[in-house]
Backbone and ligand atoms as CSV (ligand in chain L), in Angstrom:
chain,resi,resn,atom,element,x,y,z
A,1,UNK,N,N,0.839,-1.207,0.000
A,1,UNK,CA,C,0.000,0.000,0.000
A,1,UNK,C,C,0.873,1.256,0.000
A,2,UNK,N,N,0.486,2.209,-0.791
A,2,UNK,CA,C,1.308,3.396,-0.933
A,2,UNK,C,C,0.878,4.563,-0.057
A,3,UNK,N,N,-0.321,4.527,0.489
A,3,UNK,CA,C,-0.813,5.687,1.222
A,3,UNK,C,C,-1.433,6.701,0.286
A,4,UNK,N,N,-1.752,7.848,0.858
A,4,UNK,CA,C,-2.480,8.858,0.062
A,4,UNK,C,C,-1.536,9.672,-0.817
A,5,UNK,N,N,-1.964,9.885,-2.040
A,5,UNK,CA,C,-1.121,10.596,-3.010
A,5,UNK,C,C,-1.814,11.883,-3.461
A,6,UNK,N,N,-1.073,12.968,-3.468
A,6,UNK,CA,C,-1.557,14.241,-4.005
A,6,UNK,C,C,-0.831,14.547,-5.308
A,7,UNK,N,N,-1.591,14.943,-6.313
A,7,UNK,CA,C,-0.987,15.487,-7.527
A,7,UNK,C,C,-1.375,16.966,-7.561
A,8,UNK,N,N,-0.418,17.838,-7.275
A,8,UNK,CA,C,-0.688,19.280,-7.237
A,8,UNK,C,C,0.055,19.960,-8.370
A,9,UNK,N,N,-0.623,20.870,-9.040
A,9,UNK,CA,C,0.022,21.472,-10.213
A,9,UNK,C,C,-0.332,22.940,-10.343
A,10,UNK,N,N,0.512,23.652,-11.081
A,10,UNK,CA,C,0.218,25.009,-11.552
A,10,UNK,C,C,0.226,24.939,-13.061
A,11,UNK,N,N,-0.671,25.652,-13.714
A,11,UNK,CA,C,-0.712,25.593,-15.176
A,11,UNK,C,C,-1.488,26.774,-15.721
A,12,UNK,N,N,-0.819,27.621,-16.501
A,12,UNK,CA,C,-1.523,28.782,-17.063
A,12,UNK,C,C,-2.208,28.423,-18.360
A,13,UNK,N,N,-1.555,27.628,-19.198
A,13,UNK,CA,C,-2.125,27.347,-20.521
A,13,UNK,C,C,-2.451,25.867,-20.713
A,14,UNK,N,N,-2.409,25.084,-19.655
A,14,UNK,CA,C,-2.917,23.705,-19.716
A,14,UNK,C,C,-1.876,22.623,-19.946
A,15,UNK,N,N,-0.640,22.987,-20.259
A,15,UNK,CA,C,0.374,21.957,-20.559
A,15,UNK,C,C,0.701,21.117,-19.324
A,16,UNK,N,N,0.999,21.796,-18.242
A,16,UNK,CA,C,1.382,21.069,-17.020
A,16,UNK,C,C,0.177,20.309,-16.470
A,17,UNK,N,N,-1.007,20.863,-16.702
A,17,UNK,CA,C,-2.230,20.169,-16.264
A,17,UNK,C,C,-2.373,18.829,-16.985
A,18,UNK,N,N,-2.047,18.805,-18.278
A,18,UNK,CA,C,-2.129,17.538,-19.036
A,18,UNK,C,C,-1.194,16.492,-18.428
A,19,UNK,N,N,-0.001,16.938,-18.084
A,19,UNK,CA,C,0.968,16.009,-17.482
A,19,UNK,C,C,0.439,15.550,-16.119
A,20,UNK,N,N,-0.126,16.499,-15.358
A,20,UNK,CA,C,-0.682,16.158,-14.038
A,20,UNK,C,C,-1.764,15.087,-14.184
A,21,UNK,N,N,-2.614,15.247,-15.186
A,21,UNK,CA,C,-3.714,14.284,-15.372
A,21,UNK,C,C,-3.194,12.908,-15.775
A,22,UNK,N,N,-2.142,12.904,-16.598
A,22,UNK,CA,C,-1.548,11.614,-17.003
A,22,UNK,C,C,-0.962,10.907,-15.780
A,23,UNK,N,N,-0.304,11.666,-14.926
A,23,UNK,CA,C,0.282,11.086,-13.704
A,23,UNK,C,C,-0.832,10.586,-12.792
A,24,UNK,N,N,-1.841,11.414,-12.632
A,24,UNK,CA,C,-2.969,11.069,-11.747
A,24,UNK,C,C,-3.640,9.761,-12.174
A,25,UNK,N,N,-3.872,9.630,-13.506
A,25,UNK,CA,C,-4.513,8.406,-14.044
A,25,UNK,C,C,-3.739,7.147,-13.667
A,26,UNK,N,N,-2.423,7.296,-13.629
A,26,UNK,CA,C,-1.549,6.142,-13.443
A,26,UNK,C,C,-1.554,5.613,-12.011
A,27,UNK,N,N,-1.816,6.530,-11.083
A,27,UNK,CA,C,-1.679,6.169,-9.661
A,27,UNK,C,C,-2.855,5.307,-9.211
A,28,UNK,N,N,-2.517,4.219,-8.546
A,28,UNK,CA,C,-3.534,3.324,-7.988
A,28,UNK,C,C,-3.797,3.758,-6.549
A,29,UNK,N,N,-5.009,3.533,-6.082
A,29,UNK,CA,C,-5.291,3.771,-4.661
A,29,UNK,C,C,-5.808,5.168,-4.388
A,30,UNK,N,N,-5.628,5.608,-3.152
A,30,UNK,CA,C,-6.207,6.886,-2.723
A,30,UNK,C,C,-5.418,8.042,-3.299
A,31,UNK,N,N,-6.098,8.892,-4.047
A,31,UNK,CA,C,-5.369,9.968,-4.742
A,31,UNK,C,C,-6.269,11.178,-4.935
A,32,UNK,N,N,-5.622,12.334,-5.014
A,32,UNK,CA,C,-6.340,13.595,-5.229
A,32,UNK,C,C,-5.528,14.413,-6.222
A,33,UNK,N,N,-6.233,15.150,-7.075
A,33,UNK,CA,C,-5.534,16.079,-7.976
A,33,UNK,C,C,-6.065,17.479,-7.685
A,34,UNK,N,N,-5.166,18.460,-7.608
A,34,UNK,CA,C,-5.605,19.815,-7.262
A,34,UNK,C,C,-4.658,20.843,-7.850
A,35,UNK,N,N,-5.249,21.992,-8.178
A,35,UNK,CA,C,-4.435,23.134,-8.569
A,35,UNK,C,C,-3.744,23.667,-7.309
A,36,UNK,N,N,-2.479,24.015,-7.427
A,36,UNK,CA,C,-1.745,24.516,-6.246
A,36,UNK,C,C,-2.426,25.745,-5.636
A,37,UNK,N,N,-3.143,26.494,-6.488
A,37,UNK,CA,C,-3.860,27.670,-5.967
A,37,UNK,C,C,-4.938,27.282,-4.967
A,38,UNK,N,N,-5.419,26.057,-5.115
A,38,UNK,CA,C,-6.497,25.610,-4.213
A,38,UNK,C,C,-5.994,24.688,-3.101
A,39,UNK,N,N,-4.703,24.449,-3.117
A,39,UNK,CA,C,-4.147,23.480,-2.182
A,39,UNK,C,C,-3.500,24.218,-1.014
A,40,UNK,N,N,-4.028,23.996,0.197
A,40,UNK,CA,C,-3.500,24.758,1.332
A,40,UNK,C,C,-2.198,24.195,1.878
A,41,UNK,N,N,-2.136,22.854,1.924
A,41,UNK,CA,C,-0.922,22.215,2.447
A,41,UNK,C,C,-0.918,20.753,2.008
A,42,UNK,N,N,0.023,19.984,2.520
A,42,UNK,CA,C,0.114,18.568,2.121
A,42,UNK,C,C,-0.192,17.648,3.308
A,43,UNK,N,N,-0.881,18.178,4.286
A,43,UNK,CA,C,-1.192,17.360,5.467
A,43,UNK,C,C,-2.053,16.171,5.077
A,44,UNK,N,N,-1.666,15.011,5.587
A,44,UNK,CA,C,-2.455,13.807,5.312
A,44,UNK,C,C,-2.018,13.062,4.059
A,45,UNK,N,N,-1.093,13.656,3.304
A,45,UNK,CA,C,-0.610,12.977,2.095
A,45,UNK,C,C,0.787,12.411,2.341
A,46,UNK,N,N,0.978,11.173,1.904
A,46,UNK,CA,C,2.267,10.520,2.125
A,46,UNK,C,C,3.249,10.875,1.030
A,47,UNK,N,N,2.714,11.140,-0.143
A,47,UNK,CA,C,3.585,11.480,-1.273
A,47,UNK,C,C,2.866,12.505,-2.146
A,48,UNK,N,N,3.638,13.439,-2.681
A,48,UNK,CA,C,3.035,14.458,-3.538
A,48,UNK,C,C,3.845,14.597,-4.819
A,49,UNK,N,N,3.125,14.534,-5.925
A,49,UNK,CA,C,3.688,14.911,-7.223
A,49,UNK,C,C,3.349,16.393,-7.379
A,50,UNK,N,N,4.357,17.221,-7.554
A,50,UNK,CA,C,4.141,18.664,-7.672
A,50,UNK,C,C,4.671,19.128,-9.030
A,51,UNK,N,N,3.793,19.796,-9.798
A,51,UNK,CA,C,4.182,20.182,-11.157
A,51,UNK,C,C,3.942,21.650,-11.454
A,52,UNK,N,N,4.774,22.192,-12.330
A,52,UNK,CA,C,4.654,23.602,-12.711
A,52,UNK,C,C,5.449,23.855,-13.988
A,53,UNK,N,N,5.161,24.986,-14.651
A,53,UNK,CA,C,5.984,25.369,-15.814
A,53,UNK,C,C,7.219,26.137,-15.369
A,54,UNK,N,N,8.252,26.076,-16.178
A,54,UNK,CA,C,9.395,26.976,-15.987
A,54,UNK,C,C,8.951,28.371,-16.417
A,55,UNK,N,N,9.168,29.351,-15.560
A,55,UNK,CA,C,8.920,30.737,-15.957
A,55,UNK,C,C,10.172,31.555,-15.666
A,56,UNK,N,N,10.529,32.353,-16.630
A,56,UNK,CA,C,11.716,33.212,-16.476
A,56,UNK,C,C,12.898,32.429,-15.904
A,57,UNK,N,N,13.147,31.299,-16.566
A,57,UNK,CA,C,14.361,30.517,-16.330
A,57,UNK,C,C,14.450,29.880,-14.940
A,58,UNK,N,N,13.331,29.493,-14.424
A,58,UNK,CA,C,13.364,28.795,-13.139
A,58,UNK,C,C,11.966,28.416,-12.695
A,59,UNK,N,N,11.866,27.852,-11.481
A,59,UNK,CA,C,10.535,27.495,-10.969
A,59,UNK,C,C,9.763,28.751,-10.584
A,60,UNK,N,N,8.445,28.781,-10.769
A,60,UNK,CA,C,7.672,29.953,-10.357
A,60,UNK,C,C,7.709,30.126,-8.839
A,61,UNK,N,N,7.721,31.380,-8.384
A,61,UNK,CA,C,7.901,31.626,-6.956
A,61,UNK,C,C,6.784,30.990,-6.131
A,62,UNK,N,N,5.601,30.919,-6.704
A,62,UNK,CA,C,4.477,30.287,-5.979
A,62,UNK,C,C,4.818,28.825,-5.610
A,63,UNK,N,N,5.407,28.113,-6.561
A,63,UNK,CA,C,5.767,26.711,-6.312
A,63,UNK,C,C,6.932,26.624,-5.334
A,64,UNK,N,N,7.890,27.530,-5.493
A,64,UNK,CA,C,9.048,27.545,-4.578
A,64,UNK,C,C,8.559,27.762,-3.147
A,65,UNK,N,N,7.667,28.728,-2.976
A,65,UNK,CA,C,7.156,29.035,-1.632
A,65,UNK,C,C,6.349,27.872,-1.070
A,66,UNK,N,N,5.543,27.262,-1.937
A,66,UNK,CA,C,4.714,26.144,-1.476
A,66,UNK,C,C,5.608,25.005,-0.973
A,67,UNK,N,N,6.639,24.685,-1.738
A,67,UNK,CA,C,7.524,23.582,-1.345
A,67,UNK,C,C,8.302,23.921,-0.077
A,68,UNK,N,N,8.713,25.191,0.031
A,68,UNK,CA,C,9.449,25.589,1.232
A,68,UNK,C,C,8.559,25.468,2.468
A,69,UNK,N,N,7.300,25.837,2.304
A,69,UNK,CA,C,6.391,25.838,3.458
A,69,UNK,C,C,5.865,24.452,3.802
A,70,UNK,N,N,5.605,23.654,2.762
A,70,UNK,CA,C,4.873,22.395,3.008
A,70,UNK,C,C,5.621,21.135,2.602
A,71,UNK,N,N,6.788,21.298,1.987
A,71,UNK,CA,C,7.487,20.123,1.464
A,71,UNK,C,C,8.398,19.442,2.460
A,72,UNK,N,N,8.668,20.124,3.553
A,72,UNK,CA,C,9.680,19.625,4.483
A,72,UNK,C,C,9.420,18.179,4.914
A,73,UNK,N,N,10.410,17.336,4.661
A,73,UNK,CA,C,10.314,15.939,5.091
A,73,UNK,C,C,9.342,15.089,4.283
A,74,UNK,N,N,8.642,15.692,3.322
A,74,UNK,CA,C,7.666,14.930,2.524
A,74,UNK,C,C,8.344,14.254,1.340
A,75,UNK,N,N,7.762,13.141,0.925
A,75,UNK,CA,C,8.207,12.506,-0.320
A,75,UNK,C,C,7.601,13.302,-1.479
A,76,UNK,N,N,8.472,13.888,-2.291
A,76,UNK,CA,C,8.019,14.753,-3.386
A,76,UNK,C,C,8.603,14.258,-4.701
A,77,UNK,N,N,7.765,14.221,-5.733
A,77,UNK,CA,C,8.255,14.003,-7.102
A,77,UNK,C,C,7.828,15.219,-7.915
A,78,UNK,N,N,8.757,15.798,-8.650
A,78,UNK,CA,C,8.447,17.005,-9.422
A,78,UNK,C,C,8.170,16.652,-10.875
A,79,UNK,N,N,7.251,17.403,-11.481
A,79,UNK,CA,C,7.107,17.330,-12.941
A,79,UNK,C,C,7.030,18.757,-13.470
A,80,UNK,N,N,7.806,18.986,-14.518
A,80,UNK,CA,C,8.060,20.348,-14.973
A,80,UNK,C,C,7.882,20.401,-16.491
A,81,UNK,N,N,7.186,21.431,-16.981
A,81,UNK,CA,C,7.149,21.649,-18.434
A,81,UNK,C,C,7.851,22.965,-18.756
A,82,UNK,N,N,8.353,23.040,-19.977
A,82,UNK,CA,C,9.134,24.209,-20.399
A,82,UNK,C,C,9.094,24.294,-21.914
A,83,UNK,N,N,9.271,25.512,-22.420
A,83,UNK,CA,C,9.289,25.684,-23.869
A,83,UNK,C,C,10.577,25.166,-24.488
A,84,UNK,N,N,11.648,25.240,-23.729
A,84,UNK,CA,C,12.970,24.911,-24.264
A,84,UNK,C,C,13.078,23.452,-24.677
A,85,UNK,N,N,13.863,23.219,-25.704
A,85,UNK,CA,C,14.171,21.852,-26.111
A,85,UNK,C,C,15.049,21.179,-25.077
A,86,UNK,N,N,15.006,19.848,-25.058
A,86,UNK,CA,C,15.720,19.116,-24.009
A,86,UNK,C,C,17.224,19.330,-24.078
A,87,UNK,N,N,17.726,19.711,-25.250
A,87,UNK,CA,C,19.172,19.853,-25.374
A,87,UNK,C,C,19.650,21.298,-25.204
A,88,UNK,N,N,18.737,22.210,-24.882
A,88,UNK,CA,C,19.169,23.605,-24.668
A,88,UNK,C,C,20.002,23.663,-23.372
A,89,UNK,N,N,21.281,24.055,-23.459
A,89,UNK,CA,C,22.149,23.950,-22.274
A,89,UNK,C,C,21.590,24.565,-20.989
A,90,UNK,N,N,21.028,25.792,-21.023
A,90,UNK,CA,C,20.581,26.364,-19.738
A,90,UNK,C,C,19.452,25.591,-19.060
A,91,UNK,N,N,18.773,24.731,-19.815
A,91,UNK,CA,C,17.683,23.951,-19.209
A,91,UNK,C,C,18.161,23.197,-17.970
A,92,UNK,N,N,19.390,22.678,-18.036
A,92,UNK,CA,C,19.902,21.917,-16.879
A,92,UNK,C,C,20.015,22.802,-15.633
A,93,UNK,N,N,20.378,24.081,-15.846
A,93,UNK,CA,C,20.451,25.005,-14.696
A,93,UNK,C,C,19.049,25.265,-14.130
A,94,UNK,N,N,18.074,25.407,-15.039
A,94,UNK,CA,C,16.707,25.685,-14.572
A,94,UNK,C,C,16.168,24.490,-13.780
A,95,UNK,N,N,16.491,23.295,-14.267
A,95,UNK,CA,C,16.024,22.089,-13.562
A,95,UNK,C,C,16.740,21.942,-12.219
A,96,UNK,N,N,18.007,22.375,-12.198
A,96,UNK,CA,C,18.725,22.336,-10.917
A,96,UNK,C,C,18.074,23.285,-9.911
A,97,UNK,N,N,17.625,24.427,-10.401
A,97,UNK,CA,C,16.921,25.365,-9.502
A,97,UNK,C,C,15.654,24.714,-8.955
A,98,UNK,N,N,15.027,23.884,-9.797
A,98,UNK,CA,C,13.817,23.174,-9.336
A,98,UNK,C,C,14.177,22.184,-8.231
A,99,UNK,N,N,15.262,21.448,-8.437
A,99,UNK,CA,C,15.700,20.491,-7.404
A,99,UNK,C,C,16.045,21.231,-6.119
A,100,UNK,N,N,16.771,22.344,-6.265
A,100,UNK,CA,C,17.166,23.114,-5.076
A,100,UNK,C,C,15.933,23.584,-4.307
A,101,UNK,N,N,14.902,23.974,-5.061
A,101,UNK,CA,C,13.692,24.501,-4.420
A,101,UNK,C,C,12.927,23.417,-3.669
A,102,UNK,N,N,13.247,22.163,-3.944
A,102,UNK,CA,C,12.587,21.057,-3.230
A,102,UNK,C,C,13.527,20.482,-2.176
A,103,UNK,N,N,14.561,21.276,-1.853
A,103,UNK,CA,C,15.677,20.785,-1.053
A,103,UNK,C,C,15.366,20.239,0.323
A,104,UNK,N,N,14.315,20.732,0.959
A,104,UNK,CA,C,14.057,20.234,2.310
A,104,UNK,C,C,13.052,19.080,2.328
A,105,UNK,N,N,12.707,18.624,1.118
A,105,UNK,CA,C,11.829,17.449,1.041
A,105,UNK,C,C,12.682,16.220,0.732
A,106,UNK,N,N,12.013,15.071,0.710
A,106,UNK,CA,C,12.699,13.860,0.247
A,106,UNK,C,C,12.381,13.753,-1.245
A,107,UNK,N,N,13.270,14.270,-2.079
A,107,UNK,CA,C,12.969,14.361,-3.513
A,107,UNK,C,C,13.165,13.000,-4.185
A,108,UNK,N,N,12.073,12.485,-4.752
A,108,UNK,CA,C,12.117,11.129,-5.322
A,108,UNK,C,C,12.487,11.127,-6.798
A,109,UNK,N,N,12.285,12.255,-7.479
A,109,UNK,CA,C,12.608,12.290,-8.903
A,109,UNK,C,C,12.052,13.542,-9.549
A,110,UNK,N,N,12.551,13.830,-10.747
A,110,UNK,CA,C,12.093,15.008,-11.493
A,110,UNK,C,C,11.799,14.578,-12.924
A,111,UNK,N,N,10.575,14.827,-13.365
A,111,UNK,CA,C,10.211,14.585,-14.767
A,111,UNK,C,C,10.157,15.940,-15.459
A,112,UNK,N,N,10.642,16.002,-16.690
A,112,UNK,CA,C,10.453,17.242,-17.442
A,112,UNK,C,C,10.180,16.953,-18.904
A,113,UNK,N,N,9.380,17.821,-19.500
A,113,UNK,CA,C,9.132,17.713,-20.949
A,113,UNK,C,C,8.755,19.093,-21.481
A,114,UNK,N,N,8.756,19.215,-22.793
A,114,UNK,CA,C,8.390,20.480,-23.403
A,114,UNK,C,C,6.892,20.734,-23.295
A,115,UNK,N,N,6.536,22.005,-23.292
A,115,UNK,CA,C,5.138,22.422,-23.329
A,115,UNK,C,C,5.025,23.599,-24.277
A,116,UNK,N,N,4.022,23.543,-25.128
A,116,UNK,CA,C,3.848,24.597,-26.148
A,116,UNK,C,C,3.866,25.992,-25.508
A,117,UNK,N,N,4.543,26.908,-26.170
A,117,UNK,CA,C,4.688,28.272,-25.631
A,117,UNK,C,C,3.566,29.145,-26.190
A,118,UNK,N,N,2.856,29.814,-25.298
A,118,UNK,CA,C,1.704,30.621,-25.730
A,118,UNK,C,C,2.150,31.759,-26.657
A,119,UNK,N,N,1.219,32.188,-27.485
A,119,UNK,CA,C,1.518,33.273,-28.433
A,119,UNK,C,C,1.928,34.539,-27.691
A,120,UNK,N,N,1.287,34.778,-26.565
A,120,UNK,CA,C,1.586,35.987,-25.782
A,120,UNK,C,C,3.065,36.005,-25.357
A,121,UNK,N,N,3.539,34.851,-24.904
A,121,UNK,CA,C,4.936,34.771,-24.460
A,121,UNK,C,C,5.880,34.892,-25.652
A,122,UNK,N,N,5.488,34.246,-26.777
A,122,UNK,CA,C,6.336,34.368,-27.989
A,122,UNK,C,C,6.465,35.831,-28.401
A,123,UNK,N,N,5.332,36.548,-28.404
A,123,UNK,CA,C,5.344,37.954,-28.830
A,123,UNK,C,C,6.211,38.782,-27.884
A,124,UNK,N,N,6.055,38.469,-26.581
A,124,UNK,CA,C,6.820,39.211,-25.572
A,124,UNK,C,C,8.325,39.010,-25.801
A,125,UNK,N,N,8.700,37.755,-26.050
A,125,UNK,CA,C,10.129,37.460,-26.231
A,125,UNK,C,C,10.638,38.062,-27.537
A,126,UNK,N,N,9.813,37.964,-28.593
A,126,UNK,CA,C,10.244,38.452,-29.913
A,126,UNK,C,C,10.441,39.957,-29.896
A,127,UNK,N,N,9.637,40.663,-29.109
A,127,UNK,CA,C,9.740,42.125,-29.118
A,127,UNK,C,C,10.719,42.641,-28.057
A,128,UNK,N,N,11.314,41.716,-27.309
A,128,UNK,CA,C,12.285,42.121,-26.298
A,128,UNK,C,C,13.592,42.570,-26.978
A,129,UNK,N,N,14.371,43.405,-26.285
A,129,UNK,CA,C,15.673,43.737,-26.873
A,129,UNK,C,C,16.790,42.877,-26.265
A,130,UNK,N,N,16.406,41.838,-25.554
A,130,UNK,CA,C,17.405,40.905,-25.012
A,130,UNK,C,C,17.633,39.796,-26.043
A,131,UNK,N,N,18.855,39.685,-26.586
A,131,UNK,CA,C,19.106,38.715,-27.671
A,131,UNK,C,C,18.705,37.284,-27.314
A,132,UNK,N,N,18.962,36.904,-26.067
A,132,UNK,CA,C,18.627,35.549,-25.635
A,132,UNK,C,C,17.115,35.288,-25.777
A,133,UNK,N,N,16.325,36.286,-25.414
A,133,UNK,CA,C,14.865,36.097,-25.491
A,133,UNK,C,C,14.403,36.060,-26.941
A,134,UNK,N,N,15.063,36.850,-27.790
A,134,UNK,CA,C,14.725,36.799,-29.222
A,134,UNK,C,C,15.033,35.412,-29.783
A,135,UNK,N,N,16.133,34.836,-29.318
A,135,UNK,CA,C,16.490,33.480,-29.763
A,135,UNK,C,C,15.441,32.478,-29.280
A,136,UNK,N,N,15.007,32.614,-28.022
A,136,UNK,CA,C,13.981,31.693,-27.498
A,136,UNK,C,C,12.692,31.820,-28.324
A,137,UNK,N,N,12.373,33.056,-28.725
A,137,UNK,CA,C,11.159,33.265,-29.527
A,137,UNK,C,C,11.270,32.510,-30.847
A,138,UNK,N,N,12.453,32.539,-31.446
A,138,UNK,CA,C,12.661,31.846,-32.734
A,138,UNK,C,C,12.580,30.333,-32.565
A,139,UNK,N,N,12.979,29.857,-31.395
A,139,UNK,CA,C,12.991,28.401,-31.175
A,139,UNK,C,C,11.660,27.869,-30.648
A,140,UNK,N,N,10.752,28.775,-30.292
A,140,UNK,CA,C,9.541,28.350,-29.571
A,140,UNK,C,C,8.724,27.329,-30.361
A,141,UNK,N,N,8.751,27.426,-31.691
A,141,UNK,CA,C,7.932,26.509,-32.504
A,141,UNK,C,C,8.300,25.044,-32.267
A,142,UNK,N,N,9.515,24.825,-31.765
A,142,UNK,CA,C,9.961,23.441,-31.522
A,142,UNK,C,C,9.130,22.739,-30.442
A,143,UNK,N,N,8.406,23.540,-29.669
A,143,UNK,CA,C,7.562,22.938,-28.616
A,143,UNK,C,C,6.098,22.840,-29.052
A,144,UNK,N,N,5.809,23.194,-30.301
A,144,UNK,CA,C,4.412,23.146,-30.764
A,144,UNK,C,C,3.834,21.742,-30.582
A,145,UNK,N,N,2.626,21.687,-30.080
A,145,UNK,CA,C,1.941,20.396,-29.910
A,145,UNK,C,C,2.345,19.635,-28.657
A,146,UNK,N,N,3.210,20.232,-27.848
A,146,UNK,CA,C,3.666,19.552,-26.622
A,146,UNK,C,C,2.811,19.954,-25.412
A,147,UNK,N,N,2.645,19.095,-24.435
A,147,UNK,CA,C,3.172,17.734,-24.385
A,147,UNK,C,C,2.375,16.811,-25.308
A,148,UNK,N,N,3.073,16.055,-26.139
A,148,UNK,CA,C,2.406,15.146,-27.065
A,148,UNK,C,C,2.172,13.781,-26.392
A,149,UNK,N,N,1.585,12.858,-27.160
A,149,UNK,CA,C,1.216,11.555,-26.581
A,149,UNK,C,C,2.443,10.834,-26.021
A,150,UNK,N,N,3.549,10.986,-26.716
A,150,UNK,CA,C,4.769,10.302,-26.269
A,150,UNK,C,C,5.245,10.851,-24.908
A,151,UNK,N,N,5.211,12.165,-24.769
A,151,UNK,CA,C,5.635,12.742,-23.493
A,151,UNK,C,C,4.657,12.414,-22.370
A,152,UNK,N,N,3.368,12.346,-22.696
A,152,UNK,CA,C,2.394,11.980,-21.653
A,152,UNK,C,C,2.618,10.537,-21.221
A,153,UNK,N,N,3.012,9.692,-22.167
A,153,UNK,CA,C,3.325,8.305,-21.827
A,153,UNK,C,C,4.594,8.255,-20.952
A,154,UNK,N,N,5.585,9.076,-21.310
A,154,UNK,CA,C,6.797,9.153,-20.470
A,154,UNK,C,C,6.433,9.561,-19.045
A,155,UNK,N,N,5.470,10.483,-18.928
A,155,UNK,CA,C,5.049,10.940,-17.590
A,155,UNK,C,C,4.400,9.792,-16.811
A,156,UNK,N,N,3.608,8.972,-17.515
A,156,UNK,CA,C,2.962,7.824,-16.844
A,156,UNK,C,C,4.021,6.838,-16.357
A,157,UNK,N,N,5.010,6.599,-17.205
A,157,UNK,CA,C,6.084,5.663,-16.838
A,157,UNK,C,C,6.865,6.221,-15.638
A,158,UNK,N,N,7.105,7.517,-15.661
A,158,UNK,CA,C,7.786,8.169,-14.531
A,158,UNK,C,C,6.992,7.946,-13.239
A,159,UNK,N,N,5.686,8.207,-13.309
A,159,UNK,CA,C,4.849,8.077,-12.100
A,159,UNK,C,C,4.832,6.634,-11.608
A,160,UNK,N,N,4.741,5.702,-12.539
A,160,UNK,CA,C,4.767,4.282,-12.154
A,160,UNK,C,C,6.063,3.942,-11.437
A,161,UNK,N,N,7.159,4.435,-11.997
A,161,UNK,CA,C,8.471,4.163,-11.407
A,161,UNK,C,C,8.565,4.716,-10.001
A,162,UNK,N,N,8.056,5.930,-9.816
A,162,UNK,CA,C,8.077,6.545,-8.483
A,162,UNK,C,C,7.249,5.706,-7.510
A,163,UNK,N,N,6.056,5.303,-7.943
A,163,UNK,CA,C,5.165,4.567,-7.042
A,163,UNK,C,C,5.717,3.174,-6.721
A,164,UNK,N,N,6.384,2.592,-7.682
A,164,UNK,CA,C,6.967,1.260,-7.423
A,164,UNK,C,C,8.190,1.348,-6.513
A,165,UNK,N,N,8.839,2.511,-6.559
A,165,UNK,CA,C,10.078,2.662,-5.793
A,165,UNK,C,C,9.865,2.978,-4.322
A,166,UNK,N,N,8.625,3.332,-3.946
A,166,UNK,CA,C,8.444,3.737,-2.531
A,166,UNK,C,C,7.812,2.625,-1.698
L,1,FMN,C1,C,5.840,34.246,-18.229
L,1,FMN,C2,C,6.405,32.986,-18.861
L,1,FMN,C3,C,7.781,32.786,-18.843
L,1,FMN,C4,C,8.331,31.624,-19.420
L,1,FMN,N1,N,9.669,31.440,-19.346
L,1,FMN,C5,C,10.204,30.280,-19.846
L,1,FMN,C6,C,11.597,30.005,-19.731
L,1,FMN,O1,O,12.371,30.782,-19.144
L,1,FMN,N2,N,12.077,28.869,-20.285
L,1,FMN,C7,C,11.257,27.964,-20.926
L,1,FMN,O2,O,11.757,26.934,-21.405
L,1,FMN,N3,N,9.931,28.188,-21.046
L,1,FMN,C8,C,9.388,29.314,-20.517
L,1,FMN,N4,N,8.040,29.542,-20.626
L,1,FMN,C9,C,7.226,28.552,-21.342
L,1,FMN,C10,C,6.472,27.636,-20.411
L,1,FMN,O3,O,7.322,27.059,-19.432
L,1,FMN,C11,C,5.830,26.464,-21.197
L,1,FMN,O4,O,5.084,26.916,-22.284
L,1,FMN,C12,C,4.973,25.633,-20.247
L,1,FMN,O5,O,4.690,24.396,-20.840
L,1,FMN,C13,C,3.660,26.332,-19.896
L,1,FMN,O6,O,2.954,25.465,-19.032
L,1,FMN,P1,P,1.418,25.678,-18.669
L,1,FMN,O7,O,0.619,25.551,-19.933
L,1,FMN,O8,O,1.123,24.571,-17.727
L,1,FMN,O9,O,1.285,27.024,-18.043
L,1,FMN,C14,C,7.479,30.672,-20.044
L,1,FMN,C15,C,6.093,30.894,-20.048
L,1,FMN,C16,C,5.564,32.024,-19.448
L,1,FMN,C17,C,4.060,32.238,-19.450
């Protein structure tokens, strides 16, 4: 028996929510799925999958604060979506920031995949005078259609692995 599982997520345009739902479907037993905005704490849950998009090259402050306040000593698995391709070098730094932000929990694993970048963000980056952001705007199309069926399947396999490992 695994105990109670929470799948908590943040998602502005639905990408991370899709991953959250794929993870949720996979989990057997007592489970709850909730938007982090509606989740007060993790009391009563033995393990929590916590997901969010990368914003401005790192985890969103809301997720960082939530993990700092409620993650201590908890078994946590992270799932993260981002516009960047998996081979974009800075992605590893952003994911490291995610791991660091879960530092006081018992971190069981981190899943990440691409998520389609909204038009609003593309326009914002394209009109920026920061060369790096202009480059990200040009590359954004590489995440079109993500998370796709293959990435959602990867998320299910990740969740299964986490649940089997505890
Ligand atoms: C304000 C903002 C900033 C973003 N910054 C980044 C970034 O620094 N790197 C990146 O790879 N993607 C970035 N993205 C893209 C999102 O991480 C990506 O589209 C994600 O899948 C959105 O997830 P959601 O639909 O669950 O909100 C940003 C998106 C927004 C809205």
